[in-house]
C-alpha positions in Angstrom: 46.8 165.4 213.4 48.4 163.0 210.9 49.8 160.8 213.7 46.7 160.6 215.3 45.1 158.9 212.2 48.0 156.8 211.6 47.7 155.8 215.5 44.0 155.3 214.9 44.6 153.0 211.9 47.1 151.1 213.5 44.7 150.6 216.5 41.8 149.3 214.0 44.1 146.8 212.3 45.3 145.2 215.6 41.8 145.1 217.2 40.4 142.9 213.9 43.5 140.7 214.1 42.7 140.2 217.7 38.9 139.6 217.0 40.2 137.0 214.1 42.3 135.1 216.8 39.7 135.2 219.4 37.2 132.9 217.1 37.0 129.4 218.2 39.1 127.1 215.7 40.3 128.7 212.1 38.8 128.2 208.7 42.3 127.5 206.9 43.4 124.1 205.6 46.0 122.8 203.5 46.7 119.5 201.7 49.9 117.7 201.9 50.7 114.6 199.7 49.4 111.9 202.1 47.3 114.0 204.7 44.3 116.8 204.8 44.8 119.1 208.1 42.3 121.8 208.8 41.0 122.9 211.9 43.5 122.2 214.1 42.7 118.3 213.3 44.6 115.6 211.1 42.1 113.6 208.9 43.3 111.2 206.5 42.7 112.1 202.9 40.4 110.0 200.8 42.9 108.3 198.5 42.4 106.9 195.0 41.8 103.0 195.0 44.7 100.8 194.3 44.3 99.2 191.1 42.9 95.7 191.5 45.2 92.9 190.4 44.4 91.6 186.7 41.4 88.8 186.8 43.0 85.3 186.4 42.4 83.9 183.3 39.1 81.8 183.2 39.7 78.3 183.6 39.0 76.2 180.3 35.4 75.4 180.3 34.9 73.4 177.0 37.1 71.0 175.0 38.9 73.2 172.4 37.9 72.3 169.2 35.5 69.7 167.1 36.9 66.2 165.9 38.0 65.5 162.4 35.9 62.9 160.5 38.2 60.0 159.0 37.2 58.5 155.6 35.0 56.0 156.8 33.2 58.3 159.1 30.2 60.9 158.4 29.7 64.0 160.1 26.6 66.2 160.7 25.5 69.1 162.6 23.1 69.6 165.2 22.8 73.3 166.4 26.3 74.0 167.7 27.1 70.2 168.2 29.3 68.2 165.6 28.6 64.6 165.4 30.8 62.1 164.0 29.4 58.9 163.1 31.0 55.7 162.6 30.2 53.3 159.6 26.7 51.8 159.8 27.5 48.7 157.8 29.1 46.9 160.0 32.6 48.1 158.9 33.5 50.2 162.1 37.2 49.5 162.8 38.5 48.4 165.7 40.5 51.4 166.9 39.2 54.5 167.4 41.3 57.4 167.2 40.1 60.9 168.9 42.3 64.1 169.3 42.9 63.2 172.8 43.0 59.3 173.0 42.5 56.2 171.0 40.2 53.2 172.0 39.9 49.7 170.8 37.1 47.1 170.6 37.7 43.4 171.2 37.5 41.4 167.9 34.0 40.0 168.8 32.8 43.5 168.2 33.1 43.4 164.5 30.2 43.7 162.2 28.2 44.5 165.5 28.6 47.3 166.4 28.9 51.2 165.3 30.2 54.5 167.2 29.5 58.3 167.4 31.4 60.9 168.7 29.7 64.2 169.9 31.4 67.4 170.5 29.8 69.9 172.4 31.6 73.2 172.7 30.3 74.4 175.6 29.8 71.0 177.5 32.1 67.9 176.4 33.3 65.5 174.2 31.5 62.0 174.2 32.2 58.7 172.4 29.3 56.4 172.3 29.6 52.7 171.3 26.0 51.0 170.0 25.3 47.4 168.9 24.4 48.3 165.8 20.8 46.5 164.8 19.3 48.0 167.4 21.0 51.1 166.9 19.7 51.2 163.5 16.3 50.0 164.0 15.0 52.1 166.9 17.7 54.4 168.0 18.8 52.0 171.1 21.9 49.8 171.5 23.5 52.3 173.6 26.3 49.9 175.3 28.5 52.7 176.9 29.6 56.5 176.1 33.0 57.7 177.1 32.6 61.4 178.2 34.9 63.9 178.8 33.8 66.9 180.9 35.8 69.9 181.8 38.0 69.6 185.1 35.9 71.1 187.7 32.6 70.7 186.1 30.0 68.8 188.3 28.7 65.5 186.7 27.4 64.2 190.0 23.8 64.3 188.4 24.3 61.5 186.1 22.2 58.3 186.8 24.8 55.9 186.1 28.5 56.4 185.8 31.9 55.8 186.7 34.9 58.3 186.9 37.5 56.5 184.9 40.2 59.3 185.5 41.7 62.7 184.1 42.8 63.5 180.9 45.6 66.3 180.5 45.8 68.3 177.2 47.7 71.1 176.2 44.4 72.9 176.4 43.6 71.9 179.7 42.5 69.2 182.1 39.2 66.7 181.6 37.7 64.2 183.9 37.0 61.1 182.1 33.6 59.8 183.0 32.0 56.6 182.0 28.1 56.6 181.1 25.9 53.9 181.4 22.3 53.7 179.9 19.4 53.5 182.1 16.7 52.4 179.9 16.1 49.6 177.7 18.3 49.5 174.9 18.0 46.4 173.2 15.3 43.9 171.7 15.0 40.3 172.4 16.6 39.4 169.6 19.6 40.9 170.0 19.9 40.4 173.6 22.7 38.1 173.9 24.9 40.2 171.4 23.9 43.3 173.8 25.0 41.6 176.6 28.2 40.0 175.6 29.4 43.7 174.8 28.5 45.1 178.1 30.7 42.1 179.7 33.4 43.1 177.6 33.5 46.9 178.8 36.4 46.1 181.1 38.2 45.2 178.3 37.4 48.3 176.0 38.4 50.5 179.0 41.7 48.9 179.6 42.5 49.6 175.9 42.4 53.6 176.0 45.6 55.3 175.6 46.5 59.0 175.6 47.3 60.7 172.2 50.8 62.5 171.5 51.2 65.5 174.0 48.3 64.2 176.5 48.1 62.1 179.6 46.1 60.0 181.4 45.9 59.3 184.9 43.4 56.6 186.5 41.5 56.8 189.5 
């Protein structure tokens, strides 16, 4: 009798196994290092995204530091803009030294000109030359401005300009752009003085020299 019971249990187990194998497919799966296998099919495992390369250091977008005033210059602030003004009494020096370059004016400018250096942390570095009397009388007298724009910055929107070259410094490279005024800058009584100064602009530009550690390449 016991043998019949044992045989019956064995047959029942065999039947259950055969029923399981008769099902379509199977529910098992296992995961290897690279592949998931399941239901008789090979599927790619969702991999962890590879770390992206470190972002490149952002290109320099501004001149690194504000200029320092000399003994005969005056510094004032306008929001985040630092303005260094040259002497207003006609004693402006014949050579202006900035942190990036030096520039000289003709002898005929002595006593009739002044200058202003504007530093904009997010924009650039601008050295403007003025005929003294009209600058003092109504804020005009602009002869020209030497501007430094961070390399790659668009300056084509300027109404009247000429690209002079490229300045390379330890902190980055800048486009040297000469800006010319487009509105009325002089009075009738100072017309001849102003026109003489504008005629000598090429002489001023030819005097530009890079400071130590910097280099200028003309276009």
